[in-house]
N, CA and C atoms of all chains as a GROMACS GRO file, in nm:
protein
  630
    1UNK      N    1  20.247   7.289  10.235
    1UNK     CA    2  20.277   7.201  10.144
    1UNK      C    3  20.147   7.137  10.093
    2UNK      N    4  20.140   7.103   9.975
    2UNK     CA    5  20.003   7.053   9.906
    2UNK      C    6  19.961   6.922   9.967
    3UNK      N    7  19.847   6.898   9.995
    3UNK     CA    8  19.802   6.742  10.036
    3UNK      C    9  19.793   6.666   9.904
    4UNK      N   10  19.837   6.536   9.915
    4UNK     CA   11  19.832   6.457   9.799
    4UNK      C   12  19.671   6.450   9.742
    5UNK      N   13  19.571   6.476   9.806
    5UNK     CA   14  19.435   6.486   9.750
    5UNK      C   15  19.403   6.613   9.673
    6UNK      N   16  19.486   6.706   9.687
    6UNK     CA   17  19.468   6.844   9.635
    6UNK      C   18  19.454   6.828   9.496
    7UNK      N   19  19.376   6.875   9.420
    7UNK     CA   20  19.399   6.870   9.257
    7UNK      C   21  19.479   7.003   9.222
    8UNK      N   22  19.585   6.984   9.175
    8UNK     CA   23  19.662   7.098   9.135
    8UNK      C   24  19.639   7.148   9.000
    9UNK      N   25  19.586   7.060   8.906
    9UNK     CA   26  19.568   7.084   8.776
    9UNK      C   27  19.484   7.215   8.755
   10UNK      N   28  19.520   7.306   8.673
   10UNK     CA   29  19.420   7.426   8.644
   10UNK      C   30  19.280   7.389   8.599
   11UNK      N   31  19.184   7.458   8.634
   11UNK     CA   32  19.049   7.415   8.569
   11UNK      C   33  19.038   7.421   8.416
   12UNK      N   34  18.977   7.319   8.351
   12UNK     CA   35  18.965   7.345   8.212
   12UNK      C   36  18.907   7.455   8.162
   13UNK      N   37  18.943   7.515   8.060
   13UNK     CA   38  18.866   7.625   7.985
   13UNK      C   39  18.741   7.567   7.924
   14UNK      N   40  18.661   7.660   7.881
   14UNK     CA   41  18.517   7.604   7.838
   14UNK      C   42  18.551   7.554   7.686
   15UNK      N   43  18.641   7.598   7.616
   15UNK     CA   44  18.694   7.547   7.477
   15UNK      C   45  18.739   7.410   7.492
   16UNK      N   46  18.826   7.374   7.612
   16UNK     CA   47  18.892   7.258   7.624
   16UNK      C   48  18.788   7.148   7.667
   17UNK      N   49  18.688   7.202   7.739
   17UNK     CA   50  18.575   7.110   7.790
   17UNK      C   51  18.496   7.075   7.652
   18UNK      N   52  18.463   7.176   7.571
   18UNK     CA   53  18.396   7.135   7.460
   18UNK      C   54  18.464   7.033   7.363
   19UNK      N   55  18.609   7.044   7.369
   19UNK     CA   56  18.694   6.956   7.277
   19UNK      C   57  18.658   6.828   7.335
   20UNK      N   58  18.673   6.791   7.455
   20UNK     CA   59  18.670   6.677   7.522
   20UNK      C   60  18.520   6.614   7.504
   21UNK      N   61  18.426   6.716   7.517
   21UNK     CA   62  18.288   6.646   7.501
   21UNK      C   63  18.265   6.598   7.347
   22UNK      N   64  18.336   6.671   7.247
   22UNK     CA   65  18.301   6.631   7.109
   22UNK      C   66  18.402   6.505   7.095
   23UNK      N   67  18.511   6.494   7.161
   23UNK     CA   68  18.570   6.371   7.140
   23UNK      C   69  18.520   6.256   7.186
   24UNK      N   70  18.450   6.274   7.318
   24UNK     CA   71  18.379   6.141   7.374
   24UNK      C   72  18.261   6.106   7.285
   25UNK      N   73  18.193   6.209   7.220
   25UNK     CA   74  18.070   6.158   7.125
   25UNK      C   75  18.130   6.106   7.007
   26UNK      N   76  18.244   6.153   6.955
   26UNK     CA   77  18.304   6.098   6.841
   26UNK      C   78  18.339   5.970   6.866
   27UNK      N   79  18.408   5.937   6.963
   27UNK     CA   80  18.453   5.795   7.007
   27UNK      C   81  18.340   5.679   6.994
   28UNK      N   82  18.241   5.727   7.062
   28UNK     CA   83  18.105   5.647   7.063
   28UNK      C   84  18.057   5.624   6.926
   29UNK      N   85  18.048   5.733   6.850
   29UNK     CA   86  18.003   5.721   6.727
   29UNK      C   87  18.092   5.627   6.641
   30UNK      N   88  18.220   5.647   6.643
   30UNK     CA   89  18.317   5.556   6.552
   30UNK      C   90  18.297   5.408   6.614
   31UNK      N   91  18.270   5.382   6.754
   31UNK     CA   92  18.253   5.252   6.804
   31UNK      C   93  18.121   5.195   6.747
   32UNK      N   94  18.009   5.284   6.762
   32UNK     CA   95  17.888   5.217   6.722
   32UNK      C   96  17.889   5.184   6.557
   33UNK      N   97  17.936   5.279   6.484
   33UNK     CA   98  17.948   5.246   6.345
   33UNK      C   99  18.018   5.142   6.294
   34UNK      N  100  18.155   5.130   6.364
   34UNK     CA  101  18.226   5.009   6.353
   34UNK      C  102  18.189   4.882   6.371
   35UNK      N  103  18.095   4.879   6.481
   35UNK     CA  104  18.029   4.761   6.536
   35UNK      C  105  17.932   4.715   6.446
   36UNK      N  106  17.849   4.826   6.384
   36UNK     CA  107  17.736   4.807   6.288
   36UNK      C  108  17.808   4.758   6.157
   37UNK      N  109  17.916   4.810   6.115
   37UNK     CA  110  17.959   4.751   5.991
   37UNK      C  111  18.018   4.592   5.994
   38UNK      N  112  18.083   4.591   6.118
   38UNK     CA  113  18.145   4.461   6.159
   38UNK      C  114  18.033   4.346   6.144
   39UNK      N  115  17.927   4.377   6.208
   39UNK     CA  116  17.806   4.294   6.232
   39UNK      C  117  17.733   4.278   6.090
   40UNK      N  118  17.734   4.382   6.019
   40UNK     CA  119  17.681   4.368   5.877
   40UNK      C  120  17.758   4.278   5.784
   41UNK      N  121  17.896   4.296   5.794
   41UNK     CA  122  17.977   4.215   5.710
   41UNK      C  123  17.979   4.072   5.736
   42UNK      N  124  17.961   4.039   5.889
   42UNK     CA  125  17.979   3.916   5.925
   42UNK      C  126  17.831   3.845   5.883
   43UNK      N  127  17.726   3.897   5.917
   43UNK     CA  128  17.596   3.860   5.869
   43UNK      C  129  17.588   3.842   5.737
   44UNK      N  130  17.640   3.929   5.651
   44UNK     CA  131  17.641   3.916   5.492
   44UNK      C  132  17.723   3.803   5.460
   45UNK      N  133  17.814   3.769   5.511
   45UNK     CA  134  17.902   3.660   5.478
   45UNK      C  135  17.859   3.532   5.509
   46UNK      N  136  17.787   3.539   5.628
   46UNK     CA  137  17.705   3.423   5.672
   46UNK      C  138  17.599   3.385   5.582
   47UNK      N  139  17.532   3.490   5.545
   47UNK     CA  140  17.420   3.477   5.443
   47UNK      C  141  17.449   3.420   5.322
   48UNK      N  142  17.585   3.446   5.270
   48UNK     CA  143  17.637   3.418   5.138
   48UNK      C  144  17.693   3.295   5.158
   49UNK      N  145  17.713   3.222   5.271
   49UNK     CA  146  17.767   3.091   5.278
   49UNK      C  147  17.918   3.095   5.285
   50UNK      N  148  17.976   3.213   5.286
   50UNK     CA  149  18.118   3.226   5.291
   50UNK      C  150  18.168   3.182   5.444
   51UNK      N  151  18.100   3.228   5.546
   51UNK     CA  152  18.117   3.219   5.681
   51UNK      C  153  18.018   3.124   5.732
   52UNK      N  154  18.046   3.033   5.828
   52UNK     CA  155  17.974   2.924   5.881
   52UNK      C  156  17.926   2.979   6.010
   53UNK      N  157  17.795   3.015   6.041
   53UNK     CA  158  17.756   3.068   6.161
   53UNK      C  159  17.659   2.993   6.233
   54UNK      N  160  17.678   2.918   6.335
   54UNK     CA  161  17.589   2.854   6.398
   54UNK      C  162  17.450   2.914   6.438
   55UNK      N  163  17.326   2.860   6.468
   55UNK     CA  164  17.220   2.930   6.508
   55UNK      C  165  17.243   3.005   6.642
   56UNK      N  166  17.315   2.936   6.729
   56UNK     CA  167  17.359   3.012   6.868
   56UNK      C  168  17.428   3.148   6.848
   57UNK      N  169  17.534   3.109   6.764
   57UNK     CA  170  17.628   3.233   6.755
   57UNK      C  171  17.555   3.333   6.664
   58UNK      N  172  17.455   3.298   6.572
   58UNK     CA  173  17.378   3.406   6.507
   58UNK      C  174  17.307   3.496   6.597
   59UNK      N  175  17.225   3.404   6.669
   59UNK     CA  176  17.134   3.477   6.765
   59UNK      C  177  17.212   3.569   6.889
   60UNK      N  178  17.328   3.492   6.922
   60UNK     CA  179  17.406   3.568   7.035
   60UNK      C  180  17.458   3.712   6.964
   61UNK      N  181  17.510   3.698   6.853
   61UNK     CA  182  17.553   3.810   6.776
   61UNK      C  183  17.463   3.924   6.768
   62UNK      N  184  17.340   3.880   6.727
   62UNK     CA  185  17.243   3.977   6.708
   62UNK      C  186  17.199   4.044   6.822
   63UNK      N  187  17.177   3.964   6.924
   63UNK     CA  188  17.144   4.017   7.053
   63UNK      C  189  17.248   4.103   7.103
   64UNK      N  190  17.353   4.086   7.098
   64UNK     CA  191  17.478   4.167   7.144
   64UNK      C  192  17.480   4.317   7.067
   65UNK      N  193  17.456   4.291   6.919
   65UNK     CA  194  17.449   4.418   6.830
   65UNK      C  195  17.331   4.499   6.879
   66UNK      N  196  17.196   4.440   6.923
   66UNK     CA  197  17.086   4.519   6.965
   66UNK      C  198  17.103   4.586   7.079
   67UNK      N  199  17.169   4.519   7.178
   67UNK     CA  200  17.190   4.569   7.325
   67UNK      C  201  17.285   4.681   7.298
   68UNK      N  202  17.392   4.669   7.214
   68UNK     CA  203  17.501   4.762   7.213
   68UNK      C  204  17.444   4.886   7.138
   69UNK      N  205  17.367   4.880   7.036
   69UNK     CA  206  17.311   4.978   6.966
   69UNK      C  207  17.220   5.076   7.038
   70UNK      N  208  17.135   4.991   7.123
   70UNK     CA  209  17.033   5.054   7.214
   70UNK      C  210  17.110   5.129   7.327
   71UNK      N  211  17.211   5.067   7.387
   71UNK     CA  212  17.302   5.128   7.494
   71UNK      C  213  17.360   5.268   7.433
   72UNK      N  214  17.422   5.244   7.306
   72UNK     CA  215  17.511   5.369   7.254
   72UNK      C  216  17.407   5.459   7.231
   73UNK      N  217  17.278   5.431   7.170
   73UNK     CA  218  17.171   5.554   7.140
   73UNK      C  219  17.132   5.622   7.267
   74UNK      N  220  17.106   5.559   7.376
   74UNK     CA  221  17.061   5.612   7.498
   74UNK      C  222  17.183   5.700   7.554
   75UNK      N  223  17.286   5.638   7.549
   75UNK     CA  224  17.404   5.712   7.609
   75UNK      C  225  17.433   5.853   7.507
   76UNK      N  226  17.406   5.827   7.392
   76UNK     CA  227  17.412   5.962   7.304
   76UNK      C  228  17.300   6.053   7.314
   77UNK      N  229  17.187   6.001   7.321
   77UNK     CA  230  17.067   6.082   7.349
   77UNK      C  231  17.070   6.173   7.483
   78UNK      N  232  17.123   6.101   7.575
   78UNK     CA  233  17.135   6.161   7.724
   78UNK      C  234  17.255   6.242   7.730
   79UNK      N  235  17.355   6.233   7.640
   79UNK     CA  236  17.479   6.313   7.654
   79UNK      C  237  17.465   6.450   7.571
   80UNK      N  238  17.392   6.425   7.455
   80UNK     CA  239  17.382   6.570   7.378
   80UNK      C  240  17.301   6.658   7.436
   81UNK      N  241  17.312   6.787   7.363
   81UNK     CA  242  17.222   6.884   7.425
   81UNK      C  243  17.084   6.885   7.353
   82UNK      N  244  17.004   6.988   7.405
   82UNK     CA  245  16.860   6.977   7.350
   82UNK      C  246  16.841   7.008   7.203
   83UNK      N  247  16.934   7.093   7.156
   83UNK     CA  248  16.920   7.123   7.009
   83UNK      C  249  16.970   6.978   6.920
   84UNK      N  250  17.047   6.918   6.966
   84UNK     CA  251  17.083   6.776   6.894
   84UNK      C  252  16.955   6.680   6.894
   85UNK      N  253  16.909   6.680   7.035
   85UNK     CA  254  16.788   6.596   7.053
   85UNK      C  255  16.677   6.640   6.943
   86UNK      N  256  16.654   6.765   6.938
   86UNK     CA  257  16.549   6.822   6.860
   86UNK      C  258  16.578   6.773   6.707
   87UNK      N  259  16.708   6.806   6.655
   87UNK     CA  260  16.739   6.753   6.514
   87UNK      C  261  16.725   6.613   6.509
   88UNK      N  262  16.771   6.527   6.614
   88UNK     CA  263  16.735   6.392   6.578
   88UNK      C  264  16.588   6.351   6.568
   89UNK      N  265  16.523   6.434   6.660
   89UNK     CA  266  16.369   6.385   6.656
   89UNK      C  267  16.307   6.427   6.494
   90UNK      N  268  16.347   6.536   6.458
   90UNK     CA  269  16.288   6.579   6.320
   90UNK      C  270  16.323   6.486   6.227
   91UNK      N  271  16.474   6.446   6.205
   91UNK     CA  272  16.522   6.345   6.116
   91UNK      C  273  16.459   6.209   6.136
   92UNK      N  274  16.427   6.167   6.255
   92UNK     CA  275  16.353   6.054   6.278
   92UNK      C  276  16.223   6.050   6.228
   93UNK      N  277  16.167   6.168   6.248
   93UNK     CA  278  16.027   6.169   6.210
   93UNK      C  279  16.025   6.170   6.049
   94UNK      N  280  16.102   6.233   5.983
   94UNK     CA  281  16.130   6.232   5.836
   94UNK      C  282  16.153   6.092   5.798
   95UNK      N  283  16.219   6.028   5.880
   95UNK     CA  284  16.254   5.875   5.841
   95UNK      C  285  16.124   5.788   5.864
   96UNK      N  286  16.049   5.818   5.963
   96UNK     CA  287  15.931   5.744   5.999
   96UNK      C  288  15.833   5.764   5.887
   97UNK      N  289  15.820   5.886   5.830
   97UNK     CA  290  15.731   5.924   5.725
   97UNK      C  291  15.781   5.854   5.598
   98UNK      N  292  15.905   5.869   5.581
   98UNK     CA  293  15.943   5.807   5.440
   98UNK      C  294  15.922   5.647   5.435
   99UNK      N  295  15.956   5.583   5.566
   99UNK     CA  296  15.924   5.448   5.573
   99UNK      C  297  15.779   5.404   5.548
  100UNK      N  298  15.690   5.484   5.589
  100UNK     CA  299  15.560   5.435   5.584
  100UNK      C  300  15.511   5.453   5.441
  101UNK      N  301  15.544   5.588   5.385
  101UNK     CA  302  15.515   5.618   5.243
  101UNK      C  303  15.574   5.517   5.155
  102UNK      N  304  15.682   5.495   5.171
  102UNK     CA  305  15.766   5.399   5.083
  102UNK      C  306  15.703   5.262   5.082
  103UNK      N  307  15.698   5.202   5.222
  103UNK     CA  308  15.652   5.059   5.223
  103UNK      C  309  15.489   5.058   5.170
  104UNK      N  310  15.405   5.139   5.224
  104UNK     CA  311  15.256   5.135   5.204
  104UNK      C  312  15.248   5.161   5.054
  105UNK      N  313  15.310   5.260   4.996
  105UNK     CA  314  15.310   5.289   4.849
  105UNK      C  315  15.359   5.167   4.756
  106UNK      N  316  15.475   5.105   4.796
  106UNK     CA  317  15.519   4.998   4.719
  106UNK      C  318  15.441   4.894   4.714
  107UNK      N  319  15.384   4.851   4.861
  107UNK     CA  320  15.267   4.720   4.865
  107UNK      C  321  15.162   4.748   4.773
  108UNK      N  322  15.099   4.876   4.779
  108UNK     CA  323  14.983   4.918   4.700
  108UNK      C  324  15.018   4.906   4.544
  109UNK      N  325  15.126   4.952   4.515
  109UNK     CA  326  15.181   4.951   4.357
  109UNK      C  327  15.177   4.809   4.326
  110UNK      N  328  15.244   4.714   4.411
  110UNK     CA  329  15.270   4.578   4.376
  110UNK      C  330  15.151   4.510   4.362
  111UNK      N  331  15.047   4.533   4.445
  111UNK     CA  332  14.930   4.455   4.464
  111UNK      C  333  14.863   4.489   4.316
  112UNK      N  334  14.878   4.615   4.258
  112UNK     CA  335  14.800   4.661   4.126
  112UNK      C  336  14.890   4.591   4.009
  113UNK      N  337  14.991   4.534   4.017
  113UNK     CA  338  15.090   4.489   3.933
  113UNK      C  339  15.172   4.616   3.872
  114UNK      N  340  15.181   4.706   3.931
  114UNK     CA  341  15.249   4.825   3.889
  114UNK      C  342  15.393   4.831   3.944
  115UNK      N  343  15.446   4.729   4.011
  115UNK     CA  344  15.570   4.734   4.061
  115UNK      C  345  15.613   4.583   4.122
  116UNK      N  346  15.708   4.552   4.128
  116UNK     CA  347  15.761   4.416   4.182
  116UNK      C  348  15.726   4.411   4.317
  117UNK      N  349  15.733   4.288   4.382
  117UNK     CA  350  15.718   4.270   4.515
  117UNK      C  351  15.792   4.363   4.601
  118UNK      N  352  15.757   4.431   4.723
  118UNK     CA  353  15.856   4.499   4.801
  118UNK      C  354  15.963   4.428   4.845
  119UNK      N  355  16.086   4.506   4.853
  119UNK     CA  356  16.203   4.442   4.897
  119UNK      C  357  16.240   4.526   5.018
  120UNK      N  358  16.259   4.433   5.144
  120UNK     CA  359  16.262   4.486   5.278
  120UNK      C  360  16.411   4.573   5.274
  121UNK      N  361  16.510   4.508   5.216
  121UNK     CA  362  16.639   4.599   5.222
  121UNK      C  363  16.643   4.749   5.165
  122UNK      N  364  16.561   4.731   5.042
  122UNK     CA  365  16.553   4.853   4.975
  122UNK      C  366  16.465   4.959   5.054
  123UNK      N  367  16.354   4.902   5.113
  123UNK     CA  368  16.282   4.995   5.208
  123UNK      C  369  16.368   5.044   5.329
  124UNK      N  370  16.446   4.969   5.390
  124UNK     CA  371  16.522   5.013   5.487
  124UNK      C  372  16.625   5.116   5.446
  125UNK      N  373  16.699   5.080   5.325
  125UNK     CA  374  16.793   5.173   5.263
  125UNK      C  375  16.730   5.299   5.232
  126UNK      N  376  16.590   5.328   5.202
  126UNK     CA  377  16.549   5.424   5.147
  126UNK      C  378  16.511   5.509   5.274
  127UNK      N  379  16.454   5.443   5.382
  127UNK     CA  380  16.416   5.520   5.511
  127UNK      C  381  16.554   5.563   5.579
  128UNK      N  382  16.676   5.483   5.568
  128UNK     CA  383  16.803   5.546   5.627
  128UNK      C  384  16.853   5.675   5.547
  129UNK      N  385  16.815   5.672   5.403
  129UNK     CA  386  16.870   5.768   5.326
  129UNK      C  387  16.799   5.879   5.351
  130UNK      N  388  16.654   5.884   5.366
  130UNK     CA  389  16.584   6.003   5.392
  130UNK      C  390  16.621   6.053   5.542
  131UNK      N  391  16.625   5.965   5.637
  131UNK     CA  392  16.681   5.998   5.797
  131UNK      C  393  16.790   6.088   5.775
  132UNK      N  394  16.893   6.036   5.688
  132UNK     CA  395  17.044   6.097   5.695
  132UNK      C  396  17.031   6.202   5.628
  133UNK      N  397  16.943   6.253   5.505
  133UNK     CA  398  16.954   6.365   5.432
  133UNK      C  399  16.879   6.447   5.516
  134UNK      N  400  16.767   6.415   5.586
  134UNK     CA  401  16.694   6.526   5.670
  134UNK      C  402  16.793   6.568   5.782
  135UNK      N  403  16.865   6.475   5.855
  135UNK     CA  404  16.959   6.527   5.955
  135UNK      C  405  17.068   6.610   5.898
  136UNK      N  406  17.130   6.594   5.789
  136UNK     CA  407  17.224   6.659   5.722
  136UNK      C  408  17.187   6.792   5.680
  137UNK      N  409  17.061   6.813   5.638
  137UNK     CA  410  17.013   6.921   5.606
  137UNK      C  411  16.972   7.019   5.718
  138UNK      N  412  16.930   6.962   5.847
  138UNK     CA  413  16.924   7.034   5.961
  138UNK      C  414  17.053   7.099   6.020
  139UNK      N  415  17.152   7.014   6.015
  139UNK     CA  416  17.290   7.041   6.078
  139UNK      C  417  17.343   7.161   5.974
  140UNK      N  418  17.318   7.133   5.846
  140UNK     CA  419  17.373   7.240   5.745
  140UNK      C  420  17.318   7.371   5.778
  141UNK      N  421  17.188   7.377   5.798
  141UNK     CA  422  17.110   7.493   5.831
  141UNK      C  423  17.159   7.563   5.954
  142UNK      N  424  17.182   7.488   6.043
  142UNK     CA  425  17.256   7.548   6.184
  142UNK      C  426  17.390   7.602   6.146
  143UNK      N  427  17.458   7.522   6.067
  143UNK     CA  428  17.613   7.569   6.053
  143UNK      C  429  17.628   7.706   5.962
  144UNK      N  430  17.518   7.710   5.879
  144UNK     CA  431  17.532   7.824   5.769
  144UNK      C  432  17.443   7.941   5.865
  145UNK      N  433  17.392   7.924   5.986
  145UNK     CA  434  17.348   8.026   6.070
  145UNK      C  435  17.191   8.051   6.016
  146UNK      N  436  16.318   8.404   7.090
  146UNK     CA  437  16.307   8.484   7.205
  146UNK      C  438  16.429   8.567   7.212
  147UNK      N  439  16.411   8.705   7.245
  147UNK     CA  440  16.529   8.807   7.235
  147UNK      C  441  16.610   8.771   7.373
  148UNK      N  442  16.728   8.782   7.342
  148UNK     CA  443  16.834   8.767   7.453
  148UNK      C  444  16.954   8.852   7.432
  149UNK      N  445  17.023   8.858   7.540
  149UNK     CA  446  17.156   8.939   7.539
  149UNK      C  447  17.284   8.856   7.533
  150UNK      N  448  17.251   8.720   7.487
  150UNK     CA  449  17.386   8.650   7.494
  150UNK      C  450  17.507   8.683   7.440
  151UNK      N  451  17.480   8.741   7.314
  151UNK     CA  452  17.614   8.774   7.228
  151UNK      C  453  17.667   8.895   7.295
  152UNK      N  454  17.604   8.984   7.350
  152UNK     CA  455  17.659   9.100   7.409
  152UNK      C  456  17.737   9.062   7.543
  153UNK      N  457  17.662   8.972   7.628
  153UNK     CA  458  17.711   8.933   7.759
  153UNK      C  459  17.853   8.836   7.726
  154UNK      N  460  17.867   8.773   7.639
  154UNK     CA  461  17.968   8.705   7.587
  154UNK      C  462  18.080   8.781   7.528
  155UNK      N  463  18.044   8.888   7.457
  155UNK     CA  464  18.158   8.967   7.412
  155UNK      C  465  18.207   9.043   7.544
  156UNK      N  466  18.127   9.096   7.636
  156UNK     CA  467  18.178   9.164   7.762
  156UNK      C  468  18.282   9.093   7.813
  157UNK      N  469  18.287   8.950   7.818
  157UNK     CA  470  18.343   8.859   7.886
  157UNK      C  471  18.464   8.804   7.801
  158UNK      N  472  18.455   8.846   7.687
  158UNK     CA  473  18.580   8.804   7.580
  158UNK      C  474  18.550   8.655   7.555
  159UNK      N  475  18.445   8.598   7.574
  159UNK     CA  476  18.425   8.438   7.542
  159UNK      C  477  18.386   8.420   7.384
  160UNK      N  478  18.438   8.316   7.324
  160UNK     CA  479  18.387   8.269   7.204
  160UNK      C  480  18.262   8.189   7.221
  161UNK      N  481  18.191   8.174   7.120
  161UNK     CA  482  18.088   8.070   7.143
  161UNK      C  483  18.123   7.930   7.193
  162UNK      N  484  18.224   7.897   7.153
  162UNK     CA  485  18.287   7.764   7.195
  162UNK      C  486  18.321   7.764   7.332
  163UNK      N  487  18.371   7.868   7.379
  163UNK     CA  488  18.412   7.878   7.541
  163UNK      C  489  18.274   7.871   7.611
  164UNK      N  490  18.168   7.951   7.572
  164UNK     CA  491  18.044   7.938   7.647
  164UNK      C  492  17.983   7.813   7.638
  165UNK      N  493  17.972   7.742   7.523
  165UNK     CA  494  17.936   7.616   7.489
  165UNK      C  495  17.996   7.518   7.594
  166UNK      N  496  18.125   7.513   7.592
  166UNK     CA  497  18.184   7.428   7.700
  166UNK      C  498  18.150   7.446   7.844
  167UNK      N  499  18.144   7.569   7.868
  167UNK     CA  500  18.112   7.596   8.000
  167UNK      C  501  17.963   7.562   8.060
  168UNK      N  502  17.862   7.569   7.962
  168UNK     CA  503  17.737   7.522   7.975
  168UNK      C  504  17.697   7.375   7.936
  169UNK      N  505  17.802   7.297   7.881
  169UNK     CA  506  17.813   7.162   7.833
  169UNK      C  507  17.686   7.156   7.734
  170UNK      N  508  17.695   7.238   7.620
  170UNK     CA  509  17.612   7.221   7.503
  170UNK      C  510  17.724   7.244   7.373
  171UNK      N  511  17.672   7.225   7.263
  171UNK     CA  512  17.741   7.216   7.144
  171UNK      C  513  17.764   7.372   7.102
  172UNK      N  514  17.859   7.403   7.009
  172UNK     CA  515  17.872   7.542   6.974
  172UNK      C  516  17.757   7.593   6.882
  173UNK      N  517  17.685   7.475   6.794
  173UNK     CA  518  17.570   7.515   6.740
  173UNK      C  519  17.446   7.540   6.812
  174UNK      N  520  17.452   7.505   6.923
  174UNK     CA  521  17.335   7.520   7.030
  174UNK      C  522  17.350   7.670   7.070
  175UNK      N  523  17.463   7.718   7.120
  175UNK     CA  524  17.484   7.847   7.154
  175UNK      C  525  17.438   7.955   7.042
  176UNK      N  526  17.488   7.907   6.922
  176UNK     CA  527  17.456   7.997   6.796
  176UNK      C  528  17.295   7.990   6.775
  177UNK      N  529  17.241   7.878   6.783
  177UNK     CA  530  17.079   7.878   6.758
  177UNK      C  531  17.021   7.962   6.876
  178UNK      N  532  17.072   7.965   6.980
  178UNK     CA  533  16.998   8.037   7.094
  178UNK      C  534  17.026   8.199   7.075
  179UNK      N  535  17.154   8.228   7.043
  179UNK     CA  536  17.188   8.367   7.033
  179UNK      C  537  17.116   8.429   6.914
  180UNK      N  538  17.086   8.347   6.810
  180UNK     CA  539  17.031   8.408   6.682
  180UNK      C  540  16.877   8.392   6.687
  181UNK      N  541  16.824   8.352   6.817
  181UNK     CA  542  16.694   8.321   6.841
  181UNK      C  543  16.617   8.202   6.744
  182UNK      N  544  16.703   8.111   6.714
  182UNK     CA  545  16.638   8.014   6.620
  182UNK      C  546  16.603   7.897   6.731
  183UNK      N  547  16.645   7.897   6.856
  183UNK     CA  548  16.600   7.800   6.949
  183UNK      C  549  16.588   7.883   7.080
  184UNK      N  550  16.473   7.839   7.151
  184UNK     CA  551  16.448   7.880   7.290
  184UNK      C  552  16.480   7.791   7.369
  185UNK      N  553  16.588   7.807   7.462
  185UNK     CA  554  16.645   7.717   7.551
  185UNK      C  555  16.541   7.670   7.666
  186UNK      N  556  16.548   7.536   7.703
  186UNK     CA  557  16.456   7.485   7.807
  186UNK      C  558  16.480   7.570   7.914
  187UNK      N  559  16.394   7.546   8.013
  187UNK     CA  560  16.416   7.631   8.149
  187UNK      C  561  16.543   7.591   8.220
  188UNK      N  562  16.586   7.473   8.224
  188UNK     CA  563  16.706   7.424   8.302
  188UNK      C  564  16.832   7.489   8.222
  189UNK      N  565  16.822   7.499   8.095
  189UNK     CA  566  16.933   7.527   8.030
  189UNK      C  567  16.964   7.710   8.037
  190UNK      N  568  16.831   7.753   8.028
  190UNK     CA  569  16.827   7.904   8.071
  190UNK      C  570  16.869   7.936   8.189
  191UNK      N  571  16.841   7.844   8.288
  191UNK     CA  572  16.895   7.870   8.412
  191UNK      C  573  17.055   7.857   8.433
  192UNK      N  574  17.112   7.765   8.348
  192UNK     CA  575  17.252   7.730   8.363
  192UNK      C  576  17.315   7.850   8.285
  193UNK      N  577  17.268   7.900   8.172
  193UNK     CA  578  17.328   8.017   8.113
  193UNK      C  579  17.338   8.142   8.196
  194UNK      N  580  17.207   8.168   8.255
  194UNK     CA  581  17.213   8.280   8.345
  194UNK      C  582  17.320   8.258   8.462
  195UNK      N  583  17.318   8.148   8.531
  195UNK     CA  584  17.408   8.135   8.631
  195UNK      C  585  17.553   8.145   8.579
  196UNK      N  586  17.585   8.111   8.472
  196UNK     CA  587  17.727   8.134   8.401
  196UNK      C  588  17.774   8.273   8.392
  197UNK      N  589  17.681   8.369   8.386
  197UNK     CA  590  17.686   8.499   8.369
  197UNK      C  591  17.675   8.576   8.506
  198UNK      N  592  17.630   8.498   8.613
  198UNK     CA  593  17.603   8.549   8.758
  198UNK      C  594  17.470   8.665   8.738
  199UNK      N  595  17.391   8.623   8.644
  199UNK     CA  596  17.268   8.689   8.628
  199UNK      C  597  17.141   8.627   8.654
  200UNK      N  598  17.028   8.694   8.666
  200UNK     CA  599  16.900   8.613   8.671
  200UNK      C  600  16.857   8.590   8.513
  201UNK      N  601  16.766   8.509   8.493
  201UNK     CA  602  16.704   8.465   8.355
  201UNK      C  603  16.653   8.603   8.289
  202UNK      N  604  16.583   8.686   8.396
  202UNK     CA  605  16.523   8.806   8.313
  202UNK      C  606  16.644   8.896   8.259
  203UNK      N  607  16.754   8.889   8.330
  203UNK     CA  608  16.860   8.972   8.286
  203UNK      C  609  16.947   8.929   8.154
  204UNK      N  610  16.899   8.794   8.116
  204UNK     CA  611  16.977   8.740   7.986
  204UNK      C  612  16.850   8.736   7.880
  205UNK      N  613  16.721   8.678   7.924
  205UNK     CA  614  16.619   8.671   7.837
  205UNK      C  615  16.511   8.760   7.855
  206UNK      N  616  16.444   8.819   7.754
  206UNK     CA  617  16.349   8.910   7.787
  206UNK      C  618  16.205   8.860   7.773
  207UNK      N  619  16.202   8.722   7.705
  207UNK     CA  620  16.075   8.656   7.690
  207UNK      C  621  15.979   8.716   7.573
  208UNK      N  622  16.020   8.800   7.502
  208UNK     CA  623  15.955   8.834   7.375
  208UNK      C  624  16.021   8.771   7.246
  209UNK      N  625  15.941   8.744   7.146
  209UNK     CA  626  15.984   8.679   7.037
  209UNK      C  627  16.085   8.752   6.964
  210UNK      N  628  16.186   8.695   6.917
  210UNK     CA  629  16.292   8.773   6.841
  210UNK      C  630  16.250   8.807   6.686
   0.00000   0.00000   0.00000
């Protein structure tokens, strides 16, 4: 007779384990992106005056978003394999270079009257776009072999 | 780095996804190692060798691909 503690389930195949691994990562990605969108929309509505947000609620929401983002990023970077970590490192490096060049270049151009005053959101979007394109390029290269 | 990963995998009838799940990495990572585009860390190399019941030297030869 089998003891109640005995695990009678057959061991998972490597492909099943890989599927579960992908699903776990996908779920954390969706939750993180969803929370980011929700936070962005909430803060955007508050900034435009559509939604009333007390200072306490604002700072609490921002702190929760920051903690959640850091926790999800740490979980992600510890869970993924070394190839993924390397791709993230290169993409982040490209983003950092882009941020430095865009912001410094824009400030210098603005100081000489060649461009309007730097806009924080545009710099942020530019940085994110370069990071994303670099990451996508690396992934595409790996997929195409 | 040269390795016998593709051959060893074929001998066991494992897909890249099967090996990836067994050593807890993505399929892209297995492909990158097989094609010599990524040299695995020591701990991953040990994990791969253990999965095939071989020593590291029997899987990787240490020369550039």
